[in-house]
C-alpha positions in Angstrom: 29.5 -13.5 -47.1 29.2 -11.2 -44.3 25.2 -10.4 -45.3 24.8 -13.8 -45.1 26.0 -14.0 -41.4 23.7 -11.2 -40.3 21.0 -13.1 -41.7 21.9 -16.2 -39.6 22.7 -15.1 -36.8 19.3 -12.5 -37.4 16.9 -16.1 -38.1 18.9 -18.1 -35.2 17.8 -14.7 -32.4 14.0 -15.2 -33.8 14.5 -18.6 -33.3 15.7 -18.2 -29.8 12.6 -15.7 -29.2 9.8 -17.7 -30.3 10.8 -20.6 -28.2 11.2 -18.9 -25.2 7.5 -17.2 -25.9 6.1 -20.7 -26.7 7.5 -22.2 -23.4 6.0 -18.7 -21.8 2.5 -18.9 -22.9 1.7 -22.4 -23.9 3.5 -24.6 -22.6 3.2 -26.1 -19.1 7.1 -25.1 -18.3 8.0 -24.7 -14.3 8.1 -20.8 -14.7 6.9 -21.1 -10.2 10.9 -22.5 -9.7 12.0 -19.4 -10.4 10.0 -17.9 -7.8 11.4 -17.0 -4.2 10.5 -17.9 -0.8 9.2 -14.8 0.5 6.7 -12.6 2.5 4.5 -10.0 2.2 2.9 -7.8 5.2 -0.8 -7.1 4.9 -2.0 -3.3 5.4 -5.1 -4.6 7.7 -5.4 -5.1 11.3 -3.9 -8.7 12.4 -3.7 -10.2 9.2 -1.0 -11.5 8.4 0.0 -12.3 4.7 3.1 -14.4 3.3 4.1 -15.0 0.3 5.3 -18.6 -1.0 6.1 -20.6 -4.0 4.4 -20.4 -6.8 3.3 -16.6 -5.9 0.6 -17.7 -3.0 -1.0 -15.6 -0.3 -1.8 -17.0 3.1 -4.4 -14.6 5.4 -5.9 -14.4 9.0 -10.2 -14.6 7.9 -10.9 -15.7 11.3 -11.5 -17.0 15.1 -14.1 -19.4 15.9 -15.1 -19.8 19.2 -15.8 -23.8 19.8 -19.0 -25.5 21.8 -17.9 -25.6 24.7 -16.1 -22.3 24.5 -19.8 -20.7 23.9 -21.1 -22.5 26.7 -19.0 -20.8 29.6 -18.5 -17.6 27.5 -22.7 -18.2 27.8 -22.7 -19.6 31.3 -19.3 -18.2 32.9 -21.2 -14.8 35.3 -22.5 -18.0 37.1 -19.8 -20.4 36.9 -17.1 -18.8 37.9 -18.5 -18.9 41.8 -17.0 -21.4 43.9 -19.3 -24.3 43.8 -21.2 -23.6 40.4 -17.7 -23.7 38.8 -16.9 -27.1 41.2 -20.6 -28.4 39.4 -19.6 -27.0 36.4 -16.7 -28.9 35.9 -18.2 -32.0 37.7 -20.1 -32.2 34.4 -17.4 -31.6 31.7 -14.8 -34.0 32.8 -15.7 -35.9 29.1 -14.8 -32.9 27.6 -11.8 -32.2 29.8 -11.0 -35.3 28.8 -10.9 -34.6 25.5 -8.8 -31.7 25.7 -5.7 -32.8 27.1 -5.6 -36.1 25.0 -5.7 -33.7 21.7 -3.0 -31.8 23.2 -0.9 -34.5 24.2 -0.9 -36.4 20.4 -0.5 -32.4 18.0 2.3 -31.2 21.0 4.8 -33.8 19.5 4.5 -33.1 15.8 3.6 -29.8 13.1 -0.1 -30.7 12.9 -2.8 -27.8 12.9 -5.5 -29.9 14.5 -6.2 -34.0 14.9 -7.1 -35.7 11.0 -10.5 -36.6 10.8 -9.6 -40.1 11.0 -8.6 -39.8 14.2 -11.6 -41.6 16.8 -11.4 -38.6 18.4 -12.0 -35.9 15.6 -15.0 -35.3 16.1 -15.6 -34.6 20.3 -12.6 -32.4 20.2 -14.0 -30.1 17.1 -16.2 -29.1 19.0 -13.4 -28.7 22.2 -11.0 -26.7 20.6 -11.3 -23.7 19.3 -10.5 -22.8 15.1 -8.2 -20.1 13.7 -8.5 -20.2 9.8 -6.5 -18.7 7.4 -7.1 -18.9 3.7 -4.3 -20.0 0.5 -4.8 -18.4 -2.5 -2.1 -20.2 -5.1 -3.4 -17.7 -8.5 -7.1 -18.7 -9.4 -7.2 -21.6 -6.0 -8.1 -20.8 -3.0 -8.7 -23.1 0.5 -8.8 -23.1 3.7 -6.6 -23.7 7.3 -8.1 -24.0 10.0 -5.3 -24.6 13.7 -7.1 -25.2 16.4 -6.5 -23.7 19.7 -7.5 -24.7 23.2 -11.4 -23.0 24.3 -11.5 -20.6 26.2 -12.9 -22.1 29.6 -12.2 -22.6 33.2 -10.0 -20.8 34.8 -8.1 -20.3 31.3 -5.8 -22.6 32.6 -5.7 -26.3 32.8 -8.9 -27.4 33.5 -8.4 -29.6 36.0 -7.7 -27.0 37.6 -9.8 -25.6 41.2 -8.9 -24.6 44.8 -10.7 -27.5 46.5 -13.8 -29.0 44.5 -11.7 -32.3 44.3 -8.6 -33.6 46.6 -6.4 -33.4 43.7 -7.5 -30.5 41.8 -4.9 -27.6 43.5 -1.3 -28.8 41.9 -3.4 -28.6 38.1 -2.7 -24.9 38.5 0.9 -25.2 37.7 0.8 -27.4 34.5 0.8 -26.6 31.2 -0.6 -29.4 29.5 -3.5 -27.5 28.9 -2.0 -25.5 26.1 -2.0 -26.1 22.6 0.7 -23.7 21.0 0.9 -23.3 17.0 3.1 -25.7 15.0 5.1 -23.9 11.8 3.9 -26.0 9.0 5.6 -26.5 5.2 3.5 -23.4 4.3 5.5 -21.3 6.3 9.5 -22.2 6.8 11.7 -19.3 5.5 15.3 -18.9 6.3 15.0 -15.9 6.7 11.6 -15.4 8.3 12.2 -14.9 12.5 11.5 -16.8 15.1 11.4 -14.4 17.9 10.6 -15.7 22.0 9.8 -12.0 24.0 8.8 -12.9 27.9 9.0 -9.9 30.6 9.5 -12.0 33.3 12.4 -14.9 32.6 13.8 -15.2 35.0 16.3 -17.8 34.3 16.7 -20.6 32.6 15.9 -23.3 34.2 14.5 -21.8 37.2 11.6 -19.0 36.9 9.1 -18.1 39.5 7.3 -20.4 42.8 5.5 -23.0 41.6 5.7 -22.5 37.8 9.4 -24.4 37.1 10.9 -23.2 33.9 9.1 -20.5 31.2 12.1 -20.7 28.9 12.7 -24.3 29.1 9.1 -25.2 28.3 9.3 -22.6 25.3 12.4 -24.1 24.3 11.3 -27.5 24.0 7.6 -27.2 23.4 8.1 -25.3 20.0 11.5 -27.3 18.5 9.4 -30.2 19.1 6.3 -27.7 16.6 8.5 -27.2 14.5 9.5 -24.3 15.7 13.2 -22.9 16.3 13.3 -19.7 17.9 16.0 -17.4 16.0 15.7 -14.5 18.8 15.2 -14.8 21.9 14.5 -10.9 24.1 14.3 -11.5 28.4 13.2 -8.8 30.7 13.4 -9.4 34.7 14.0 -7.0 37.4 15.9 -9.5 39.9 19.2 -8.0 40.1 21.7 -11.5 38.2 25.2 -11.4 37.4 25.9 -12.4 34.0 27.0 -15.6 35.2 24.3 -17.1 36.6 21.6 -15.2 33.8 23.5 -17.3 31.3 25.3 -20.2 33.1 22.6 -22.4 31.2 21.6 -21.2 28.5 21.9 -23.9 26.2 24.7 -23.3 22.9 21.8 -23.5 19.8 20.4 -20.3 21.4 23.4 -18.5 22.7 24.0 -16.3 20.1 20.5 -15.0 19.6 19.9 -14.8 23.5 18.9 -10.8 24.6 19.6 -10.6 28.4 17.5 -6.8 29.8 17.8 -6.9 34.0 15.4 -4.5 34.5 11.7 -4.1 34.4 10.8 -3.7 31.1 9.2 0.1 30.4 5.4 -0.2 30.1 5.4 3.4 28.1 3.6 4.2 24.7 5.7 6.7 24.3 9.0 5.6 25.7 11.6 3.7 23.1 12.9 0.9 25.6 9.2 -0.3 25.7 9.8 -4.0 24.2 6.5 -2.9 22.3 7.5 -0.6 20.5 11.2 -2.0 20.0 9.2 -5.0 18.5 7.8 -2.8 16.1 11.1 -1.7 14.9 13.2 -4.9 14.7 10.2 -7.3 13.5 7.6 -7.4 11.2 4.0 -9.1 11.0 5.6 -12.1 8.7 8.3 -13.2 10.8 6.9 -15.2 13.9 6.4 -13.5 17.7 5.6 -15.4 20.6 5.0 -13.1 23.6 4.8 -14.0 27.5 3.6 -11.3 29.7 2.9 -12.4 33.3 4.1 -9.1 35.8 2.5 -10.0 39.0 2.1 -6.4 38.7 -2.0 -5.5 37.0 -1.8 -1.8 36.3 1.9 -2.4 34.7 0.3 -5.3 32.5 -2.5 -3.4 31.7 -0.8 -0.8 30.5 1.0 -3.4 27.5 -2.6 -4.4 26.6 -3.5 -1.7 26.1 -1.0 -1.1 23.2 -1.7 -4.6 21.9 -5.4 -3.9 21.3 -4.7 0.6 20.1 -1.9 -0.1 18.2 -1.7 -2.8 14.6 1.8 -2.1 14.1 1.8 -4.0 17.5 -1.2 -6.4 18.0 0.3 -7.3 13.6 3.9 -8.7 14.7 2.7 -11.2 17.1 1.7 -14.4 16.5 1.1 -16.1 20.0 0.6 -14.3 23.5 1.0 -15.6 26.9 -0.6 -14.0 30.0 -2.4 -14.5 33.7 -5.0 -12.6 33.7 -5.0 -11.6 37.7 -8.8 -11.4 38.7 -11.5 -11.7 40.7 -12.3 -15.7 40.7 -12.8 -17.3 43.5 -10.5 -20.3 42.4 -7.5 -18.1 42.1 -8.1 -15.4 45.2 -6.2 -17.6 47.5 -3.1 -17.3 45.4 -3.3 -13.6 43.7 -4.0 -11.7 47.2 -4.0 -8.6 46.6 -2.3 -8.7 43.4 -5.3 -8.6 40.4 -7.4 -6.2 39.3 -10.8 -6.5 42.1 -13.1 -4.9 39.4 -12.2 -7.8 36.7 -14.0 -10.9 37.3 -13.5 -13.7 35.1 -15.8 -13.3 32.8 -13.6 -10.1 31.8 -10.4 -12.3 31.4 -13.1 -14.2 29.0 -13.9 -11.1 26.8 -10.3 -9.8 26.5 -8.7 -13.8 26.1 -11.4 -13.4 23.1 -11.2 -9.8 21.6 -6.6 -10.2 20.8 -7.9 -14.2 18.8 -10.0 -12.0 17.3 -6.9 -10.3 16.2 -5.2 -13.0 14.7 -3.1 -13.9 17.7 -3.1 -16.8 19.6 -4.3 -15.6 23.5 -3.7 -18.5 25.7 -4.2 -17.9 29.6 -0.9 -18.0 31.9 -0.3 -20.2 34.3 
């Protein structure tokens, strides 16, 4: 009797194993339902990869300047001078209009670009530059294209000028020209950090003169693009009591809000340098947005050098905001001596282009 039971048990086990093997090799059994939603980093400088359900990999491939950006890169040496800049700006009114209309359409959505059915698609595709990514799921690879505003004009609102038109100057302090990154369905993961770093943070509702509140701008604008921050790291050298720093911080930010009431160290070997700290608490798979605007060109250049020279830093920064203080007719009156007199607008274009080719969404700041 026991021998019959043993044979029966062995037969049941054999049938069970055959069923599992059949489903594994021959059926449409949804094995990827067991796949975890996780991210894995790339060893390549500036590259970002993501592993999602079904073992898909998303990898930064290249940065493609738009026609408008290429035009400004080619002509910047001529157009940077006062009257030439005015003439170029006037001749490109249609491009400016498309630029601002497209930002208005996209910044309240999580879309990466306009749909081809949009009546402005063709013109906008000639204005906006592109970040190109590959998305590979098993044997299938597709291309993802994310738009960004071009490197053109003064690296701020394209309507800005210091006197060409009666109302040109106030546009130097609006942010409507920026097209932020968005988190689409391919990069949502509760375990993934969304980090904001600001080196001249002021307080939540205040900022430098004419700049408004950068913190509130990032809070509202990123939220509209599908990004909610899980870490907020603020540095500011102006001494403030804790009550002033914290009184207007939104309750949803409060658990994640860290404020260093001191100037950030720019020393490359200093563990207190925020970019060295970044290497410790974030990975290339986290989303990191970083604003640098210290009004101190030498210190800013030290931070830029660290980003450019250290792949462990550059691969962790997804979006970057920087006011590059250079010798430029239409901003010299505002910057005064707070600029690098040996650098010009074309140098700014080259710097931002290098950052973008590393995979960093680098934007001119106000």
